[in-house]
Structure formats: structure tokens, C-alpha cells
N, C-alpha and C positions, 0 to 999 in steps of 0.2 A: 763159498767164502774164501776161496784160495787166493783171490787177488786183493783181499782186504788186509790192512795192517793193524787195525784197532777194533776192539769189540766193546760194545756197551751191553750191560745186563739190565733189562727192564723187569721190574716186579710189580705188576698191577694187583689191586685188590680183586677178589673173585666175584666181580659183578660185570654184567655185559657192558654197561656204559663205561665203566672204568677200563675194561680190557680193550674195547674198541678205541677209546681215546688214546690209550697207551700205544696201540699199534699205529695210529695215525701220527702221533708225536714221533715215534721211531722213524716213520717214513719221512717226516719233515727233516729230521737230522741227517738221515742217510742221503736225501736228495741234495743236501748242502755239501756233502763230502763223500765222494765215491769210495774213499778208503775205509769207511765205517761199515761194520756189520753189527747185527743185533741178535741177542738171545733173549726171548721173552719167557720167563719162568711162570708157569701156570699152576696156581694153587687151587685145590678143590674147595668148593664153597662149604662152610660149616653147616649150612642148611641144605637138605637134599632137594634143590630146585631142579626138576627134570630138564627144563629148557636151558638152564645155565650149564648143567653137567653135559648135556648134549653139545652145546656150543663149545665148551672147553675140549671135549673129545674131538670135535671136528677140526678145531684149530691145531691140535697136536698132530693131526694127519695132513695138515695143509702145508703148502710150500709157497713162500713169497721170496722173491729175490733178495738175498742178503739178510733175511730174517728166518730164524729157526725158533720153533716153539718146543719147550721142554716141560713136561709134567713133573711137578715136584712130588716126591714120595710123601707119604704121611704115616703116622703111627697106626698100628693095627687097630687100636681103639682110639680114634681121634677124640680130642676134647669136645664135650657137649656144649652147645650154645645155650646160654642162660637168657631166656626171652625177657626176664624181668630186668636184666642189665644188658640189653641187646648190643649197644655200641661197644662197651668195654669188653664184653664176652667175644664179640666179633674180632676186635683188635687182638685179644689174647689168643684166640684160636688161630688166626692168621700167622701171628708171630711165633707160635709154637713150632713152625716149620723152619726156624733159624738153623737148626743143626743139619737139616737136609740141604738148605741153601749153601751152607758152609761146605758140605761134602761135594755138591755139584760144582762149586767154584774151584775146589781142589782138583777135581777131575778135568775141568776146562783148562786150568793152568798147566797141568801135567801132561795133557794129551799131546803126543808128538805132532809137531807142525801146527800147533794151535795158534790162534790169533791172540795178541796181547789184550787182556782185559784192562780197559782204561777208565771205566766208570760204572757206577750203579745209578739207576733212575728208579726210585721207589714211590709207591702211592703213600698217601698220608696214613692209611691203615697199616702200612708196612714199615713204619719208621724204626721199629725195633731191630730191623735188619741192617741199619746203618753201622752198628757195631761190628757186624760180620764183615762188611766191606772194609772197615777200618783195620781189622786184623790183617788184611792183605795190602794195606796202604793204598786202597782204591778209593778215590773221592766219590761221594754220593750226592746226588741232587734229588729233590722231591718234585714229582709232577703232581700238581694240585689240580684236580679235574673240576673243581668248583670255581668260583670267581674271586677276584681280589678283595671285594668288599667283605665277603664272608671270612676270608683268610684273616683280614685285619681285625674283624670282630672276634674271631677265635683267639688271636694273640691277646687282645684286650681282656677277654674273659679269663684267660689263663693267668694274667697278672693280678686279677682281682681275687683269685682263689688259691693263695699261697698256703693256706691251711684249712682244716676241716670247718672251723667255725666261720671263717669268711665265706667258704663255699656255701654253707647253709644260708647265710645272710643274703647272698646274691640270688640263690634259688628262690627264696621267699620274696625278695624284691621283684624279680621278674614275673613271678606267678601271681602276685597279689596287687602290685602297684598300678595305679592309674597314671603314673607319671611318665616322663620320657628320659631316655638315656642318650648322652652325647658320646659317640664313638668316633675316633679320629678317621676311620676309613669311610665314614658316611658323611655326606654333605650336610644333611639335616638331622636334628634329634629324632630318635625313633621311639614311638610308644612301646613301653616295655611289654605290654601284652601282645604286641605284634611279632615278637621274636618267635622263632620256630619252637615247637613244643619240646624238642630235645633239650633246650636250654632252660626249661622250667621244671626239670626233674634231675635227680641225682646222676643218672646214667650219662647224660650229656656232658656234665662237668667232669665226671670221672674219666670219660674218654679223653677229654682235653688234657687232663693231668697225666694220662698215660702216653699219649701220642706227641703232644707239642713240645715237652722238654726234649724228647728224642729228635724231633724235627729240627730243633735249633742246632743240632750237631751237623746238619747238612751244609754243604758248600754253597748251596743256593736253592731257590724255589722257583720252578717254572709253573706259571699259571695260565690256564686256558682262557685268556682274555686278551683284549688289546687296548692300547692307551686311550684311543678315542672314546671307547665305551666307559672306561672306569678311570678317567684322568685323576680325579680327586683321590680315589683309593690308592692308586699307584704312587702318587706323591706322598701320601701319608706314611709310607714305609720308611721314608728317610728320617723320620723322627722316632723310630723304634730300634731296638737292638736285635731285630730279626735278621736272619741270613739275607743276602741280596735276593730281591724278588724280580723275576723277569717275565714280562707279558709275552707269551709265545703264540697266542691265538689270533684269529679263531682256528682251532684245530678241528677240521671237519672231515667226516666220512661221507663222501658223495657217491660212493659205489655200493652202499649196502653192506651187510654183514659178510665178513670173510668166513666162508663155510656156513651154508644155510642151516637154520635151526630146524624148520619144518615147513610145511605148506599151509599153515593156518592163516597166512596173510592173504591168500587168494580171495576169500570171501569179502574181506574189508576193501580190498582194492577194486573188486568188481562193483561193490556198493558205491564207492567213490566215483567210479566211471559214470554212474547215473546221476551225479549231482552237478549243479551249475558251477561254473568256474569261480574260484575264490569265495565259496559260500560256506565252507566247513571249518569249524574250530576243532583243533586236536588237543585233547587233554592226555598227557602222558607224563608221569612223574618219576621216570627212571626205573631201572631194574629192581631197586630196593624200595621204591616209593609205594607206600600202602597206607590205608586208612581204616579206622574202626567204623562200626556201623553208623554211629551218629554223624560222623564226618561225611560218610558216603551219602547219607540222606540229604545233608545240607548242600553238597555239591550238586546232587541230582535236582533238587528244588531250584537252585540257581540256574542250572542249564535249561530246565523246562520253562522257567519264567522269562529267560532271555529270548526264547523263540528261535535261537540260531540252530542251524544244522551242526552236528557234532559227531566226532569219533572219540570214545572215552576208553582208555586202557585202564581197566578197573581191577585192583588187587586188594585183598584183605591184609590186615596186619599179620606178621609172622606167626602169632599164637593161634591163628585160625587156619587160613589156607593161603597158598601163594597166588593162585588164581582159581577160578571155580567155574563149573559148567552152567550153573543156574544163578544168574545175578539177582533173581527175584528174592533170594533169601536175605538180601541186605538193602535192596532198593525200595523206595516208597511204593505202596500198593498202586498198581495201574500205571507206573511210570513208563514201562516199556511199551504198553499199549498206546498211551497218549503221545509218545514220541515216535511211534512207528513210521518209518519212511523218512523221518527227519534226523534221527540219531542212530548210532551204532555203538553198542557196548561190547567190548572185546576183552580178552585177557592179555596175552602177549601182543605187543605193538611193533610192527616192522617200521621203525621210526624213519629210516632213510627213504623207504618207499612211500610212506605217508607224506613226508614233507616235499617229496619230488612231484607229487600229484597236483595237477592243475586245479582240482576242486578245493584244495586246502587254502584258506585265506587267513587263518589265525592259529596261533600256537600259544598254549599256556606254558610259559617258561618254568622248568622245574628247578631252576637255581635261584637262590635268594640274592638277586642283584638289586642294588638301589639305582634308580634312574632319575635323571633330573626332570623328566616328565612322567606322566602317569601311563603313557602308552608309547611304545617304540615300534618303528617300522623296520623290519629286517628283510633281507633277501633270502628266500628259500632256495633249495637246491634246484628247483625248476626255473630259476632265474626271475621269478615273479616276486612281487612284494607282498609281505604278510604282516598283519598286525600281531604284536606280541603283548599279551596282557599280564 
């Protein structure tokens, strides 16, 4: 980093998808200005997920030109994650590292010959660290790894929940109502029961009330989207008092994971090698995406009835297990036998390798995006076209 004159500090949430997106965003900025260098501060996950911990450890030992990875220290007895208030507890656990972030920043600034720190880029789960940057008169931007439609929806939900009574009214409305809600970032009214489950319970709204008031302190929000995909959502921000929102996507990782996690992807890639081109649907819901047993059975029934070939990255909710060796414990009886040869159920999913495979012809989008049509065709990393459902 000797030839750089300005340094950005990136703080991602401790999830593989968040970290990977952050690294790719850092690369985008550095490719635009050779004077920039980046320090990525890696926080240990509140939940002991072996694959994630291994990934973070591998990054800390990895070297990318003009990017350095720094593990953030933690308390000897870290805060425990409350699974009954998962989102809020996750936010609080992550932001309990603020004192260590402050110390690292002091060390970076005082180090002889150090590069000048010119900005923070933090995840939406790390907005409590904006105050740390402000102590040093360093501007902060938020890198929002989801889409603009959901960002607008979150801002709208925040404005509806200014006090506890209103919050309870909104939760009841979303969980019980058969009606529709008009949200400025969506083109069409949305059935209230179609909203994600996080917004039908107290935890989702408590998270918004923790994170989004802090997010408003940022100088701007970078969103992993592009104008052609979410034109209406991007235009809707002009009517809000949110910080400026910038579409910076699509931010893509076409090279796979930096620092391999393990070799568990070999079997699924070998299985894909034996499938016809563009015949396989991939279901992957992100490193934190998980379902209870009832939801798992419904997805399984839908897959079986569709008749499509599939790869399914299946994970239980955090109060059970992160991934498991015997999926029969939650799948419908006989599901694996009936789909033998046509489907593959796995735990960890090597997403970049899967999407690059010529057998993949469909992807279940894990982000809550409103599209003007029911189906969107996108280009996968193998250059082919795939249907996104």
C-alpha cells in the first residue's frame, strides 16, 4: 500500500454473502482510482458457524493487491445471541465491537507512514459504528447488500413505527390483514401477507428501530442494484429524507470465494457435470437463509411437483442447526428417494461455481426484489441466460 494516498475502511457483517459483496465493492472502487487502498475489518460471527469461521480465518491470511484483512478483537466473553430476537441480537452483538474498531482506527492513524483514512463503508448491521467514524471526522457510507425496493420498504416501515403502540399496530396489520399496502418503492400494492416473515414479528421492527436511525447519519447509501432493474425504486428515494442512494451494481464475484472454505463442493459439481445443459434450478437463500421444518416440507413438495432438476442448499433455522448431515430429519418421507438422480440436497453451496456451470438454467433469487414481470431472464457467470423465479 506504499503507493496509495487514501485508505477506505470497510466493515461488513459477518456473513459470507455480506463479506464477499463487500470485497467486490472494494475492488470496484479501487479499480476506479489507483490511489485507493482498503482495510476490511473482519468481525467474528455471533453464532459459531464452522464454515463462516473458517472463511474469515482464511481471509485474514489472504493477500489481495491493495486490500488487507484485519480481524477485529472481541471480548473474552462475547455477548450471546438471543435466538428469540435474532436480528436485534445480531445487530447488538456486531456493534459491541465498536470499542475495538475505535482502537484499530487509532492504530491505523498513528502508524508511521500510514495512509490517510478518508472514509468508512459499513454494512446495515454495522451502522452503530458510524459514530466511531464521526469521532475522527471520517465520513461514512453504507453498503446495502440487498436491493433498492427493500431499502425503500424498510425506510417506510421505520416511519410507521415511531412508538411502541404504532409498532404493535403495524405488526398486527401485516400478520392478520388480507389487504394490500402501498409502498413508494414498489410499483404495485403488495399483499400484506406476502411480506417477509421478519416484518410480521417484533424482532424485525426492533431491528429497524436500532439500525435505520443510525443509517440516516451516513453520507450516502450504496446499493447493489442498477437503475434498469429497479428504476421505480430508485426514483422513489427523491421523495424521502433518506441519505442519497447510489445504485452501484451489479457487484458480482465471478472468480469464486477468496480463500476456499473446503472441498465439499466437489460432489455437487460432479453431479452437475452429468446433467443436461440449462436443466437445473438452484435454490440458495444466502449464508443466513434458513427455514423451519414446515417451510422446508412445503419447498420440497413444490420442487417435487415441478418435475425440474434441482440443487437445494438446505439449512435449518438457527435454533436447530446451521446445516446437517441427514436432511431426512426435516424432508417429507421418501422425498430423496423419489427425486434421486433429479435433485441434489446439500448444505453449504458454492454459489459462484454453481452459477458458472452450464447445467444451471434457473436461480431462485434470495433477495426480495419487485419486478415488473413475474419472471426475469438474467445472464449467469457462464455467459448463458437463466430464468430467475
